[in-house]
Residue, then its C-alpha position, 0 to 999 in steps of 0.5 A: m309252940k303252935n303248928n307252922s312255927v319258926v324260930h330265928v336264932t342269933s347270939v350276936h345280932p341285935r333284936y331289931d337287926t335289919r335282915i333278921f327281924l325287919k325283913m325275915c321275921n316280919s315277912l314270915a309273920m305276915s305270911g301267917k307263920n308263928v314266928s319267934l326270935i331268940v336273941a342275947d342282948g339283956k333287954g328282956d322278952e317282947l312281943s313286936d307289933k307284927g306278932v313276932t315273939i322275942y325271947d332274950v337269954g341275957l347278955s354275955v360280956g366278951r367273945l369267949s363267954r358268948m361262944l360258950k355260955t350264950t350258945k348253951l342258953v340259946y340252945n336250951k331256949a330253942i329246945e324249950l320252944k319245940a318249933d317246926v323250923y329253926h333258922l340260925h344266923d351265926p357261925e357259932l350256932i352251927p353246933i346247936g344246929l347239928k344238935l337240933k337235927k339229931k333231935g329231928f328238927k328242921v334247921v336252916f343256916d343263914a350265912h351273912e358272910d363268907l366266914p373263912k374269908q372274913l377271918k383273914s381280915k380280923p384285926y385281933l388275929n395274928v398272921f398264923f391264925k389268919k392262915i390256919l383258922p380259915l382252913l379249919f372252918e372250911f373243913y368244918e363247913k364241909f362236915s356240918l352244913s351238908k346235914f342241914d335242911a337248907l342253907v341261905g347265902a346273903t350274896p350270890s358268891i356266898t350262895s355259890k359256895l354253899s351250893k357245893l356243900n348242900c343242894k338246898s341252897y337259896n340266895i336271899n340278898n339283903y336288899p332294902i325295903i322299898g319306901e323305908l328310908n326315903q320318907f325325906n326324899d321330897t327335899l329339893w336337892s338345892e335345899k340339902a346341906d353340903e353333907v355326905c354320910y357314912l352309916g354302919g359299923i366303923t372299922e379301919i378296913r371299912g375305910i374310916k381313916e381315909v374318909i376322914l383324911a379326905l375331908p380337908s380337901a372338901p373343906c365346905v362339906r360335913l360328914n354325917l357319921a352314924g355307927r359305932f367304932s369297934e376299934p378304940h385305937i382307930e377311934q382315938e386316931v381319927k378323932s385326933c385329926k383336925a378333920w374331925e371338926q368336919v364330922n357330925e358324930l351321931g353314934f348308933i341311930d335308929r331307922t327313923f333317924a337314919a332316914e332323916i340323915l339320908g334325906r339331908s345328905k348329898a351322897g352315901i359313902v361305902t369305901f371298904h378296903d380290898y379284903p377277901n370278904h369285901i370284894d364280892a360283898q353286897p354291902n347293905k348300906m350301898f343299896e340303902y343309900m340308893s333306896a334313899g335317892l343318894p348317889i353313892i361313892t364306893s370302892n372300885f372293886p369289879m363287881w361294885r363298879e359293874l353295878v355303879e357304872g351300869e346303873e349310873c348311880g355313883i362314883c367308884v374310887e380307890p378306897t385307900d386314896p383320900k384324894a380320890i374320895a375327896d374328888a368324888i365328894n367335890f364332884i357331887i357337891r359342885n355338880p348338883e344336876d349330875a348328883n341328882r340324876m345319879g341319885k334318881n338312877g339308884l332309886r329307880a334301880v332299887q324300885l325295879k330290882y334291888n329290893w326286898a319284895a323279890e327276896e321275900k318270895t325266895l324266903l317264902t319258897l324256901y319254907k314251903e319247900i322244907 
């Protein structure tokens, strides 16, 4: 590869992942670096309009095949590219990072989640593995992450943990790009439909059941539901509810359509359940709702409450209480002046501090320092 070359690597995320591609890869490419992205989605190689070369190693079916076959293919492609820096985005790629380090390459590991905490809430793990696997991975983190040239945390809590393992740790929040999702923000509040939205991965612990069960208590409101169900039994359960009649099921949508949905909705919902990996999280969707000028309905976790109440940009609720969610929806629908004010407050907060422009500076500093 050319000098000043960077390769971002993922075996899990889609090629146009918001954090990896839209933000990091594009920012690095626009700063003058030669950027490539290795993915595993079966859609073939591609050169993006920003000059990012995407290499596809092929799609593997099943978690085990991905962890064994795909990671090997990813490693072979990474070695072939001979880049100056490799930036890894999945925990299963840590062994690849260690191999690359042994060959003298610079390696950055990016922790999107606190995996030990995340493992405790995985629905496919039994009680024993939910206890033992987080402990084993914590030990593995201590052994491996100190060897990398830099670590990146997607939230302050993750970065604080990483900094104890490696002094070269950087906090790069997954804040939205200003202007990307508010193209339809000029719609008058009085002209919006009585709709609220939920965008993102759809799971039980992200509160989908309670959101659906809240709808009958807000009978004139429709839910714009964008995303994929990852648990077939939960999908079947919620679709069997009478309240499903109030849902506009949109499936996975692109960023342009997402902006349109945000523009016609009156609130964005992110009511994750009280799990270890959620309490200190900073859901990307929460800030994206704010960036589109929407009031947000969120879980009443202390850190989330501090942001929502501090910025006066939404309502915090008990996420397992459908009535509390319904009350918040009804308040926003019935009080347009308050709702509009909350939406504008959220947008202002994003424009002033919760935006990618500030995080981009940290990303570029990281690369300069290593």
